[in-house]
N, C-alpha and C positions, 0 to 999 in steps of 0.2 A: 184526898184529904190534904188541906194546907199544911205546910211545914210549920213547925214551932218557930218562934222568933229566934231562938238560939241556933237552930239548924240553918235557918235562912241566912242569919248573920255569918255563919261559918262558910256558907257557899257564895255569898256576894262579896265583891271587892269594889273599892272605890274606883279602880281602873275600869271595871265593867260599867259603872255608873257614868264615868267620864266619857267613855266611848259611846254609850247609849245616848247621852245628851248631845254629843257632837253629831251623831247620825240623825237624831231627831231634829236638831236645829237646821242642819244643812240638807236634810232629805237625800243624802248620798253617802254610800260607804267610802267611795274613793275620795270625796272631798273631806270627809271626817278623818281619813287616814292622812291626807296632806296636812290638815290642821294639827294633828297629834303626832306626826312623824312616824306613822305606822303604815305597813303595807295593807292593801285591801284584804288579803286573807287574814291578817292579824285582827283587823277590825271585825270581820265576819265571825272569827273564832270567839272574840270577846262577847259579841252580841248573842251568839249561839249558847255560850255557857250561861249567860244571864237568862236566856229563855228557858234553858234546861232547869236552872235553879227555881225559876218561878212557875214552870210548867205551862207557860202560855206564850204564844208568838207575840213579839213586839212590833214587827214590821211585816209587810207583805208587798209583793209586786203585782201590779195590774198592768199588763203589757210590759213596758220597760220603765214604768214610773213606780217609785217607791212610796208606799203609804204607811202611815202608822195605824196599828189596829186599835180597837177600843181599849184593850189592856195596855197597849203602849201609851195611849193618851193619859191613862190613870197613872202609869209609871212616870211619865214625863212630869206631871204635877208634883209627884213625891220627890223626884230627883231634883227638880228646881228648888224645892223647899230645903232639901239636904244641903245643896251647895250654897244657898242663901245663909243657912245657919252656920256652915263651915266658915264662910267669909266673915260673918258677924263675930264668930268666936275669935278669928284672927285679929279683927279690928279691936275687939274688946281687950284682948291680951296686950295689944300695942298701947291701948289707952291706959292700962295699968302702969305702963312704964312712962307715961306722960307724953307719948307720941301719938300723932294722928297718922295713920298709915292704912294701906290697903287699896282696894280698887274702888273707883267711883264711876259708875256707868250712867252717862248722860244721854238723853235723847232730845234733840232739838227739832221742832218743826222747821220746814225748809226756810221760812222767812227769818227765823231766829239765828240762822247760821251767821248773819252779819253781826250779831250781838255777842255770841258765845266767846270768841277769842278774847274780847276785852274783859269779860268776866273772869276768864281763867288766868290771864297774865299774872296778876299779883297773887292770886290764890295759890298758884303752883310755886311761886317764889317763896311763899310762906309755909307751904306744906310739901316739902321735897319728897316725902315718902308716900304720897298719894299718887296712884296711877290712874289717870283719867282716860276714858274712851268716850268718844262722841259719835253718835249715829244721827245722821240728818235724814228725816223721813217726812212724808206728808201727814196732814192732820189725822186722817183716818187711821193710819198705821200707829201714830203716837197714841191715840185713844185705845187702840187694841193692845198696845204694849202696856199701857197703864192698867187695863183690865186684867192682863196676864201677870202683872207685877214682875215683869221680866227685867226691869231696869231700876236704877236708884231714883233718878229725878228726871222729870220731863220739863223742858222749857217751851212754853207755848202761850198763845193768847186765847181769849174767849173760852175760858174754862167751863165745861158743861155744869150747870147748876144742879142737875138731877143726879149727879154721881157722888159717892162718898170720897171726896178728894180734899186734901189739904193744899191750899195754894197761897203763895206769897207774891203779890204784885210788887215789881221793882222798877219798872221803866215804861214810859209811854211809848206806844207804837203808832206813829202817824202814818196814815194811808192817804196818799195824795193823787189827784187826777193828772195824768201826764199825756203830753202829745209830742210828736217830733218837731224839731225846729222848722218854722215856715208853715205850720198847719193853719188853715183858715180860722179856726176858733181862737187863735192868738190875737186876732184883730179885735176881738170883743173884750171890753174891760171886765165885764161880769158875764159869765156863760150860763145860760139856762141849763139846769141839770138834764132835762130830757134831750136837749140838743146834743149834749155830750154823749149821753147813752146811745143816741142814734147814729153816732159817728164811727161806725165799725168797731164796736166794743170788743176788746180782747180780755179774757178773764182766766183765772186759774180754774182747775177742775172743781166739780161739785164737791162740797164738803171742806174745801180748804178754808183757812181762817180769813184770808183777805176776801175771798168770794162770799163767805157768810156775812162779813161786815158790810159789804156792798149790797147784798140782798136785804139786810135789815134796813139800811139807809133807804132803799127803794120802797120797801114796805111802809116805812114811816112817812115818806113824802108822796106816797101813791104814784110812784113812777114805774114805767114799764122797762124791763131790762131783758134784752135779747142778744146774748153774746154771739158774735160772728165766728170767733175761734176760741176754743178752750185749750189751754196749754198746761203742761205738768210742772212747771217751775217758774219762779220769779225771774230768773235769768232768761228763760224762753220768752216770757211776756215782754220783758225789757227789750230784747233784741227784735222781737216782732214789731214793737212800736218804733224802734230805730229804723227798721226797714220800711216803715210807712204802711204797715198793714192795718193800722187802726189806732185806737186810744185805749187807755187802761187806768185802773186804780191800783197803785202799788205801794208797798212800804217805802217811805222816804229813804230809809237807810240803804235800800237796795239800788238807789239811783243817784247817790250823792255825787259821784264822779261825773256822770252825764249831765246833771244839773249845773255843776260848776263849769263844765265845758260849753254848755249851751246846746248840746245835741238833743237833749230832752228839756222840756219846759213844763212847769206846773201851771194849771189854770186856776182862775179865781171863780169858784163855784160855791153857792150857798150850802153851808153844812160841812164843808171840807176845811181842813183835813179831818178825816174820821179818826177818832182817838180811841185806842184800846190799850190795854196794859199787857206787857210781858209778865209772865208769872212762872215761878218755880213750883212744880206740882208733883205730888206723890199721893198714893192711896192713904186714906186716914188710918187704916189698920196697919200700915207699915211702920215698924219701929226703926227710926233712923239709925244707921251705923254711925260711928264716929266720923268717918269721912263725909258722909251725907250731912251730918249736923254741922261739921266745920264749914262746909260750903254754904249751907243755909245761913249760918251765923255771919259768915263773910258777906253774903249778899245783903242781909239786914243792916249790917254795920256800915255798908258803903253805898246805900241807895242814893244819897245826896251826891256823892262823888260820880256815880254813873250818870245821873241826870245832867250834871254839869259837863261831863265829857261828851255825851251825845248831843247836848245842846250846842256845844262848840262845833262839833262835826257837821251839824245840820245848818249852821248859820252861814 
């Protein structure tokens, strides 16, 4: 028979929930202990007491790998909600005193890592009591984290139209075709798109924003795209082009230094640059915390300033 809410509340502690969350997120007792400053036996003890209180196992080992049980997955969703509410309470209490405070968890798709520092510079000067963390991930992971509601805001392009998301476009993201210095295509004033695509095309992995944008371009112009090499980051693509392995379409912001030095050069191809918008994104059902709202307001109020800044950087 399930315990009454009162008895369950008497048996559970926030420390147990904190330890459970760390083990769940890291999939490791030892890593959770390192994060929380606990020994592995202490972590195991906290999880064991939680399991005894709930009457169900939260984790299990298959071989040497730790897995979460079905009950553990349900518990994880509840614990995530509890900590969201706790953080929200802390932020709202700060707001009553006229302060914007608390944590702000940002996720940026890998291409957006070139933009985020400039967004944060003045924001943090204006909001000294906001603690910001930034995770840089690929597009697939960013979408999964949006689905899990595990962060505050995601900075990405090409927001899926079929998901219940709130998005604020704030900056153009130009994708340009690049080649290394001395490439034969540079001899042509205007390059045919298919000639470019046939010149050892290097791309990001399937599902990345820049890859999707190029795929849409090819579909619209009835072009054939067969990547020679797929790479996991914009820096990897950039260095592969520098090494002479092929050509690529990349965010202009990721190659500004190389364009200025002349080690990489942009081609004149019909339809380029591809223009997409960077957006600040969060689930529609999510109620913004004061720190979230302060960041959203800051972005909205400074869109024109960001456009001028990045236009100067790209000129």
